[in-house]
C-alpha positions in Angstrom: 47.8 -14.9 12.6 48.9 -18.5 12.1 46.5 -21.1 10.8 46.8 -22.9 14.2 45.5 -19.6 16.0 42.8 -19.1 13.6 41.6 -22.7 14.3 41.6 -22.3 17.9 39.7 -19.1 17.7 37.1 -20.7 15.4 36.7 -23.7 18.0 36.5 -21.3 20.7 33.6 -19.3 19.0 31.9 -22.6 18.2 32.2 -23.7 21.8 30.8 -20.4 22.9 27.7 -20.6 20.5 27.3 -24.2 21.6 27.3 -23.2 25.3 24.9 -20.3 24.7 22.4 -22.7 22.8 22.4 -25.1 25.8 22.3 -22.3 28.5 19.4 -22.5 30.7 16.5 -20.3 29.9 15.9 -17.3 32.0 14.2 -18.1 35.3 12.2 -15.0 35.3 10.1 -16.0 32.3 9.7 -19.6 33.6 8.3 -18.0 36.9 6.0 -15.8 34.6 4.7 -18.9 32.9 4.1 -20.4 36.4 2.0 -17.3 37.3 0.1 -17.8 34.0 -0.8 -21.2 35.1 -2.1 -19.9 38.2 -3.7 -17.0 36.5 -5.6 -19.3 34.3 -6.6 -21.6 37.0 -8.0 -18.6 39.0 -10.0 -17.6 36.0 -11.5 -21.0 35.8 -12.2 -21.1 39.4 -14.1 -17.8 39.1 -16.4 -19.2 36.5 -17.0 -22.3 38.3 -17.7 -20.9 41.9 -18.8 -17.3 41.3 -22.1 -17.6 39.7 -23.0 -14.9 37.1 -26.0 -12.6 37.3 -27.4 -13.9 34.0 -27.4 -17.3 32.4 -24.9 -16.9 29.7 -24.5 -19.7 27.2 -21.4 -21.6 26.4 -20.0 -20.6 29.8 -18.8 -24.3 30.1 -16.7 -23.9 26.9 -15.1 -21.0 28.4 -14.3 -22.9 31.5 -12.7 -25.7 29.4 -10.5 -23.2 27.4 -9.1 -21.8 30.3 -8.3 -25.0 31.8 -6.7 -26.0 28.6 -4.7 -22.8 28.7 -3.6 -23.5 32.3 -2.5 -26.9 31.2 -0.5 -25.4 28.3 1.2 -22.9 30.7 2.1 -25.8 33.1 3.6 -27.9 30.2 5.5 -24.8 29.2 7.0 -24.7 32.8 7.8 -28.3 32.7 9.5 -28.1 29.3 11.4 -25.1 30.4 12.8 -26.9 33.4 13.7 -29.9 31.1 15.2 -27.4 28.6 13.2 -28.8 25.6 13.5 -26.9 22.3 9.7 -26.4 22.0 9.6 -24.6 25.6 12.5 -22.4 24.5 10.5 -21.5 21.4 7.5 -20.4 23.2 8.6 -19.1 26.6 8.8 -15.6 25.2 5.1 -15.8 25.1 4.9 -16.2 28.8 4.2 -12.6 29.6 1.3 -12.4 27.1 -0.2 -15.5 28.5 -0.1 -13.9 32.0 -1.4 -10.7 30.7 -4.3 -12.6 28.9 -5.2 -14.6 31.9 -5.7 -11.3 34.0 -7.5 -9.4 31.2 -9.9 -12.0 30.5 -10.6 -12.8 34.3 -11.2 -9.1 34.8 -13.4 -8.8 31.7 -15.5 -11.9 33.1 -15.9 -10.5 36.5 -16.9 -6.9 35.1 -19.5 -8.3 32.8 -20.8 -11.6 33.9 -20.5 -11.7 37.6 -20.7 -7.9 38.7 -22.3 -6.4 35.4 -20.5 -3.0 35.8 -20.4 -2.6 32.2 -23.7 -1.7 30.5 -25.5 -4.2 28.2 -25.7 -5.0 25.4 -22.7 -2.9 24.6 -20.4 -5.0 26.6 -20.7 -8.8 26.7 -18.7 -11.5 28.8 -16.1 -13.8 26.9 -18.4 -16.6 26.5 -20.7 -14.5 24.5 -17.9 -14.3 21.7 -17.5 -18.0 22.0 -21.3 -18.4 21.4 -20.8 -16.3 18.1 -18.3 -18.9 16.8 -20.5 -21.7 17.8 -23.9 -20.5 16.8 -23.2 -18.0 14.0 -20.2 -19.7 12.4 -21.7 -20.4 8.8 -22.6 -16.7 8.2 -19.1 -15.6 9.7 -17.3 -18.0 7.7 -19.1 -17.1 4.5 -18.2 -13.3 5.2 -14.7 -14.1 5.5 -14.6 -16.1 2.3 -16.5 -13.2 0.5 -14.0 -10.7 1.7 -10.9 -12.8 1.0 -12.0 -13.2 -2.7 -12.8 -9.5 -3.1 -9.5 -8.5 -1.4 -7.6 -11.0 -3.7 -9.2 -9.5 -6.7 -8.4 -5.9 -5.9 -5.2 -6.4 -4.2 -3.5 -8.5 -7.0 -4.8 -6.1 -9.6 -3.6 -3.1 -7.8 -0.1 -4.7 -7.2 0.2 -5.6 -10.7 -0.7 -2.2 -12.1 1.2 -0.4 -9.5 4.4 -2.5 -10.3 4.2 -1.9 -14.0 3.5 1.9 -13.6 6.4 2.2 -11.1 8.8 0.4 -13.3 7.8 2.3 -16.3 8.1 5.7 -14.4 11.5 4.9 -13.0 12.9 3.6 -16.2 11.5 5.9 -19.0 11.5 9.7 -18.7 8.9 9.9 -21.5 6.5 7.7 -19.3 7.5 9.6 -16.1 6.6 12.9 -17.8 3.1 11.9 -18.5 2.5 9.7 -15.5 4.0 11.6 -12.7 1.9 14.7 -12.6 -1.4 12.2 -12.5 0.2 10.2 -9.8 0.8 13.3 -7.8 -2.7 14.6 -8.5 -4.7 11.5 -7.8 -2.5 9.3 -5.8 -2.7 11.1 -2.5 -6.7 11.0 -2.6 -8.2 8.4 -0.4 -9.7 5.7 -2.5 -13.0 5.9 -0.5 -13.3 9.5 -1.9 -14.3 7.8 -5.3 -17.1 5.7 -3.9 -19.9 7.4 -5.6 -18.2 7.5 -9.0 -17.2 3.9 -8.7 -20.7 2.7 -7.8 -22.1 4.8 -10.7 -19.7 3.6 -13.5 -19.1 0.0 -12.6 -22.0 -2.5 -13.4 -21.9 -4.2 -9.9 -21.0 -3.4 -6.4 -18.4 -6.2 -6.6 -16.7 -4.7 -9.5 -16.7 -1.3 -8.1 -15.2 -2.5 -4.8 -12.5 -4.3 -6.7 -11.6 -1.0 -8.5 -11.4 0.9 -5.1 -9.1 -1.8 -3.5 -7.0 -1.8 -6.6 -6.8 1.9 -6.5 -5.8 2.0 -2.7 -3.1 -0.7 -3.5 -1.6 0.8 -6.6 -0.4 4.1 -5.2 2.0 3.1 -2.6 3.2 0.1 -4.8 3.7 2.5 -7.9 5.8 5.0 -5.7 7.9 2.6 -3.9 8.7 0.6 -7.3 9.5 3.9 -9.0 11.7 4.9 -6.0 13.6 1.6 -6.3 14.1 1.5 -9.9 15.2 5.3 -9.9 17.7 4.5 -7.2 19.5 1.6 -8.9 23.4 2.3 -8.9 24.2 3.4 -12.5 27.3 1.4 -12.3 25.4 -1.8 -12.5 23.8 -0.7 -15.9 27.2 0.4 -17.2 28.8 -3.1 -16.2 25.9 -4.8 -17.9 26.1 -2.8 -21.1 29.8 -3.6 -21.5 28.9 -7.2 -21.5 26.5 -6.6 -24.1 23.2 -6.5 -22.1 20.2 -5.3 -24.0 17.5 -2.9 -22.5 15.1 -5.8 -21.8 17.9 -7.5 -19.9 18.7 -4.3 -17.9 15.0 -3.9 -17.0 14.3 -7.6 -15.9 17.7 -8.7 -14.6 19.3 -5.5 -13.1 16.5 -3.0 -12.3 13.8 -5.0 -11.1 15.8 -7.2 -8.8 17.7 -4.2 -7.3 14.3 -2.5 -6.6 12.5 -5.6 -4.9 13.1 -4.6 -1.4 11.3 -1.2 -2.1 8.7 -3.0 -3.9 7.8 -5.3 -1.0 7.7 -2.2 1.2 5.0 -0.9 -1.3 3.1 -4.1 -1.1 3.0 -4.1 2.6 1.7 -0.7 2.7 -0.8 -1.5 -0.1 -2.2 -4.4 1.8 -2.9 -2.2 5.0 -4.8 0.3 2.6 -6.7 -2.2 0.7 -7.9 -3.8 3.8 -9.2 -0.5 5.0 -11.0 0.1 1.7 -12.4 -3.3 1.7 -14.3 -2.9 4.9 -15.7 0.6 3.8 -16.7 -0.8 0.5 -18.5 -3.8 1.8 -20.3 -1.5 4.2 -21.5 0.8 1.5 -22.7 -1.6 -1.3 -21.6 -5.3 -1.0 -24.2 -7.5 0.3 -21.7 -9.9 1.9 -18.3 -10.0 3.6 -16.9 -8.8 7.0 -17.9 -5.1 6.5 -21.4 -6.1 5.7 -21.3 -8.5 8.8 -20.2 -5.6 11.0 -23.0 -3.3 9.7 -25.6 -6.0 10.1 -24.5 -6.8 13.7 -24.6 -3.1 14.5 -28.1 -2.7 13.2 -29.5 -5.7 15.3 -27.4 -4.6 18.4 -25.7 -7.8 18.3 -22.5 -6.4 19.7 -21.0 -9.6 20.7 -21.2 -10.5 17.0 -19.4 -7.2 16.0 -16.6 -8.0 18.5 -16.2 -11.5 17.0 -15.9 -9.9 13.5 -13.2 -7.4 14.7 -11.4 -10.3 16.0 -11.5 -12.2 12.8 -10.7 -9.1 10.9 -7.5 -8.4 13.0 -6.3 -12.2 12.7 -7.1 -12.2 8.9 -5.0 -9.0 8.2 -2.2 -9.9 10.4 -2.1 -13.6 8.8 -1.8 -12.0 5.3 0.9 -9.7 6.4 2.7 -12.6 7.9 2.3 -14.6 4.7 3.7 -11.8 2.6 6.9 -11.5 5.0 7.3 -15.2 4.4 7.3 -14.5 0.7 9.7 -11.6 1.1 12.2 -13.6 3.1 12.1 -16.3 0.5 12.6 -13.9 -2.5 14.9 -11.8 -0.8 16.9 -14.3 1.2 19.9 -12.2 1.2 18.0 -9.6 3.3 16.2 -12.0 5.6 15.5 -10.5 8.9 16.0 -7.0 7.9 12.3 -6.2 8.2 10.4 -8.1 10.9 6.9 -8.4 11.8 
């Protein structure tokens, strides 16, 4: 193929990509965004003109929030028609905006207007807003305490699991002694060690850190060990031919090649550590989201409990998203292979 032909093909491909980037967005999603606008306006109208059977606080704030979301959906429709970059980025969220508008409106009608769902187990959406307005200091303090506890336990468990995994994958002698212990203790749930942890450690905080670290260390150890043991032997042969020492083989060959497996272990460890965090805070720690959940349940404050569950979901999802950002930066050649 001549150079001229290759140049023409490259230009054709570039023009095709440029045309695709400037192609109009799908009219279907624009229509869905318009329906979402109507959905949020309908929810606001329901709050404004259909009186509830009880005087729920912060109903006005819910009304303002729904009007704001309706305006955001309308701006999304306008931006889609104008083919702006921001609209093209957020237009995929249109079906979710429509579904949320329908769900929250149905939730409001079934609880505040009709009271089909029994109280106090079910509360209207404005009850959750009231929690964030009236009980924000206690909820924020619980989030901060949980984050500190999770950070201590997760970092300690990740470092321990990484070191153990590299040692088992690299050294047969270390693997001979640690592998049976890992197979015996690793599969046990970390929460099974609660009685011993609270007995041997001087405080509930240190016991909780140990349990979170234990839950994190097992998946990180197994995946790191698998990554190190699965490195192509040819990499070591080439490095030895060039005069590499064992320390170079571990730090510059084995560990970089095992990093994709290491990050999978870190993701699994984060989910496991979050579960243990909540259980540990329910059992012995006098602060944190787990304690907040137990406190809300004890006082039958179910709206507070739902608010805490929402915060926990956002916190866990945010931490996983942050870890994915770190992975994409460290493993730039594998960016997009794993998605969240």
